[in-house]
C-alpha positions as semicolon CSV with decimal commas, in nm:
position;residue;x (nm);y (nm);z (nm)
1;M;2,948;-2,706;-4,224
2;L;2,556;-2,695;-4,212
3;A;2,537;-3,016;-4,034
4;N;2,638;-2,789;-3,765
5;Y;2,311;-2,567;-3,794
6;L;2,087;-2,873;-3,786
7;P;2,018;-2,900;-3,386
8;V;1,950;-2,525;-3,401
9;L;1,708;-2,562;-3,673
10;L;1,549;-2,862;-3,499
11;F;1,523;-2,669;-3,149
12;L;1,408;-2,327;-3,373
13;L;1,130;-2,586;-3,498
14;T;1,067;-2,729;-3,206
15;G;0,973;-2,372;-3,035
16;I;0,780;-2,310;-3,316
17;G;0,544;-2,611;-3,334
18;I;0,491;-2,592;-2,943
19;G;0,432;-2,184;-2,973
20;A;0,149;-2,310;-3,247
21;V;-0,007;-2,580;-3,106
22;A;-0,068;-2,391;-2,751
23;L;-0,214;-2,070;-2,971
24;A;-0,412;-2,336;-3,146
25;A;-0,569;-2,491;-2,854
26;G;-0,647;-2,208;-2,659
27;R;-0,834;-2,049;-2,976
28;V;-0,995;-2,366;-2,974
29;L;-1,084;-2,437;-2,588
30;S;-1,119;-2,093;-2,494
31;P;-1,492;-1,985;-2,353
32;R;-1,665;-1,742;-2,557
33;N;-1,912;-1,552;-2,372
34;P;-1,857;-1,211;-2,380
35;Y;-2,152;-0,952;-2,164
36;P;-2,131;-0,580;-2,089
37;D;-1,967;-0,584;-1,844
38;K;-1,676;-0,795;-1,980
39;L;-1,634;-0,573;-2,248
40;S;-1,652;-0,204;-2,020
41;S;-1,312;-0,035;-1,894
42;Y;-1,216;-0,103;-1,589
43;E;-1,054;0,180;-1,357
44;C;-0,989;0,043;-0,996
45;G;-1,352;-0,055;-0,906
46;F;-1,481;0,245;-1,057
47;E;-1,631;0,358;-1,354
48;A;-1,463;0,521;-1,602
49;F;-1,434;0,921;-1,528
50;E;-1,323;0,984;-1,910
51;D;-1,290;0,844;-2,243
52;T;-1,030;0,540;-2,183
53;R;-0,811;0,685;-2,468
54;M;-0,774;1,016;-2,319
55;K;-0,401;1,194;-2,394
56;F;-0,110;1,157;-2,081
57;D;0,062;1,466;-1,958
58;V;0,433;1,478;-2,141
59;R;0,585;1,486;-1,776
60;Y;0,506;1,131;-1,720
61;Y;0,696;1,011;-2,064
62;L;1,031;1,258;-1,869
63;V;0,980;1,095;-1,571
64;A;0,985;0,799;-1,698
65;I;1,291;0,843;-1,914
66;L;1,464;1,004;-1,691
67;F;1,446;0,692;-1,451
68;I;1,579;0,479;-1,731
69;I;1,853;0,647;-1,799
70;F;1,985;0,730;-1,446
71;D;1,837;0,367;-1,343
72;L;2,118;0,274;-1,608
73;E;2,429;0,382;-1,396
74;I;2,368;0,142;-1,179
75;A;2,357;-0,167;-1,422
76;F;2,728;-0,017;-1,582
77;L;2,847;0,055;-1,165
78;F;2,820;-0,343;-1,014
79;P;3,079;-0,463;-1,336
80;W;3,245;-0,224;-1,295
81;A;3,294;-0,252;-0,922
82;I;3,346;-0,646;-0,952
83;V;3,653;-0,590;-1,209
84;L;3,767;-0,264;-1,021
85;D;4,109;-0,446;-0,951
86;E;4,130;-0,578;-1,326
87;I;4,118;-0,243;-1,526
88;G;4,345;-0,020;-1,326
89;V;4,366;0,369;-1,335
90;F;4,290;0,356;-1,718
91;G;3,923;0,217;-1,635
92;F;3,892;0,401;-1,292
93;M;3,857;0,736;-1,486
94;A;3,677;0,641;-1,725
95;M;3,386;0,497;-1,537
96;M;3,453;0,904;-1,330
97;V;3,403;1,064;-1,705
98;F;3,100;0,846;-1,752
99;L;2,967;0,965;-1,386
100;L;3,042;1,322;-1,490
101;I;2,861;1,272;-1,817
102;L;2,566;1,093;-1,617
103;V;2,592;1,410;-1,321
104;V;2,593;1,714;-1,600
105;G;2,297;1,559;-1,723
106;F;2,094;1,488;-1,380
107;V;2,240;1,899;-1,282
108;Y;2,097;2,032;-1,668
109;E;1,750;1,894;-1,544
110;W;1,682;1,971;-1,235
111;M;1,755;2,329;-1,351
112;K;1,561;2,331;-1,613
113;G;1,277;2,208;-1,360
114;A;1,185;1,836;-1,510
115;L;1,240;1,676;-1,161
116;E;0,966;1,923;-1,015
117;W;0,626;1,815;-0,981
118;E;0,308;2,013;-0,992
């Protein structure tokens, strides 16, 4: 039984070995010549206006989360559309419930003003 796992073990050890060799080679062969221009913060060719660790407005995160949520809808729609003939009416109704839940969430976010940018 354990002999079946020998190729997996060899694959893992080979991958770890190649990674370790690459990291060691990068550490040994990389040039080390830091100077002030290299170590300074960089913003599109301009000097930094404020501290580089400034806090972002929470709306950036809200928009990103909303994008991810509604983008996942498309990830579920493509496989569903491919097998729609095979899953029949039950699969169609299940997807309609899923889409209804997403539409209710979208309307809720719209009414709360999360999609408006000032």
